[in-house]
C-alpha positions in Angstrom: -24.8 -23.1 -13.5 -25.8 -26.7 -13.9 -28.5 -28.5 -12.0 -25.7 -30.7 -10.6 -24.2 -27.7 -8.8 -27.5 -26.6 -7.2 -28.3 -27.4 -3.7 -30.7 -30.4 -3.3 -33.6 -28.2 -2.2 -33.2 -25.8 -5.2 -35.7 -25.7 -8.0 -34.3 -26.5 -11.4 -36.6 -24.0 -13.1 -34.6 -21.2 -11.3 -31.2 -22.5 -12.4 -30.8 -19.7 -14.9 -32.0 -17.0 -12.5 -29.5 -14.3 -11.8 -28.5 -14.2 -8.1 -29.8 -11.1 -6.3 -26.3 -9.7 -5.5 -25.3 -10.1 -9.2 -28.4 -8.2 -10.3 -27.5 -5.4 -7.9 -23.8 -5.2 -9.1 -24.9 -5.1 -12.7 -27.4 -2.3 -12.0 -24.6 -0.2 -10.5 -22.5 -0.9 -13.6 -25.4 0.4 -15.7 -25.6 3.6 -13.7 -22.0 4.6 -14.4 -22.0 7.3 -17.0 -20.0 6.9 -20.3 -16.5 8.1 -19.9 -16.5 7.4 -16.1 -15.5 4.3 -14.1 -15.9 2.8 -10.6 -13.5 0.3 -9.1 -14.7 -3.1 -7.9 -14.3 -1.8 -4.4 -16.3 1.3 -5.2 -19.2 -0.9 -6.4 -19.1 -3.0 -3.2 -19.0 0.2 -1.1 -22.0 1.6 -3.1 -23.9 -1.6 -2.4 -22.8 -1.7 1.2 -22.2 -5.5 0.7 -19.5 -7.7 -0.5 -16.0 -6.6 -1.5 -13.9 -6.1 -4.6 -13.5 -9.9 -5.2 -17.2 -10.5 -5.1 -17.9 -7.7 -7.5 -15.1 -9.0 -9.8 -16.6 -12.5 -9.7 -20.0 -11.2 -10.6 -18.6 -9.2 -13.5 -16.6 -12.2 -14.8 -19.6 -14.5 -14.7 -22.5 -12.2 -15.6 -21.1 -8.9 -16.8 -20.9 -9.5 -20.6 -24.1 -7.6 -21.4 -23.3 -4.8 -19.0 -20.8 -2.0 -19.6 -18.1 -4.1 -18.0 -15.3 -1.7 -19.0 -16.6 0.9 -16.6 -15.9 -1.4 -13.6 -12.1 -1.5 -13.2 -9.2 -2.5 -10.9 -8.1 0.0 -8.3 -4.8 0.6 -10.1 -6.6 1.4 -13.4 -4.9 -1.5 -15.2 -7.1 -2.8 -18.0 -8.7 -6.2 -17.8 -6.2 -8.8 -18.9 -7.2 -10.4 -22.2 -9.7 -7.6 -22.9 -7.5 -4.6 -23.2 -8.1 -3.8 -26.8 -11.9 -4.1 -26.5 -11.8 -2.0 -23.4 -9.6 0.6 -25.1 -12.1 0.8 -28.0 -14.9 1.6 -25.5 -12.7 4.1 -23.6 -11.8 6.0 -26.7 -15.4 6.0 -27.9 -16.6 7.4 -24.6 -13.7 9.8 -23.9 -12.6 8.0 -20.8 -9.4 9.7 -19.4 -6.4 7.4 -19.7 -2.8 7.5 -18.5 -0.1 6.8 -21.0 1.6 3.5 -20.5 5.0 3.4 -19.0 7.8 1.7 -20.8 7.8 -0.9 -18.1 4.1 -1.7 -18.7 3.6 -5.0 -20.4 2.5 -4.3 -24.0 2.6 -0.6 -23.3 -1.1 -0.5 -22.7 -2.4 2.6 -21.1 -4.3 2.6 -17.8 -7.5 4.4 -16.8 -6.8 7.7 -15.1 -8.7 7.1 -11.9 -8.2 10.7 -10.7 -10.2 12.0 -13.6 -12.4 9.1 -14.6 -13.6 7.8 -11.2 -17.3 8.2 -10.6 -18.5 8.5 -7.0 -22.1 8.1 -7.9 -22.9 11.6 -6.9 -24.3 12.8 -10.2 -26.6 10.5 -12.0 -26.2 9.3 -15.5 -28.9 10.5 -18.0 -32.0 8.4 -17.9 -31.2 6.8 -14.5 -32.8 7.6 -11.2 
């Protein structure tokens, strides 16, 4: 964010501060155990704020250092342009995947949400 895009009453020294909602979204992403996923809508529901689009926006702007591959679309389709990187993470973590259909572009598998979806009920190791 540049100083030019800040409101007039904003303080330039806070221009690089992460918005509070973004911090909360990224904290949820960090809670998701390896091999499990939440949808953008699941994260918004967990937070009781925002919706899938807001969560997606946060992940696209700030999610690079978080386990972004664990926050997925509701249909399990992999993030366009990042499919191979995501697949590397899914294979390393043992995330359940569905085989790609012949109609699927590039024959890229999808996340098997039935098996991989995390409801936040059990906590990941090391998290409260």
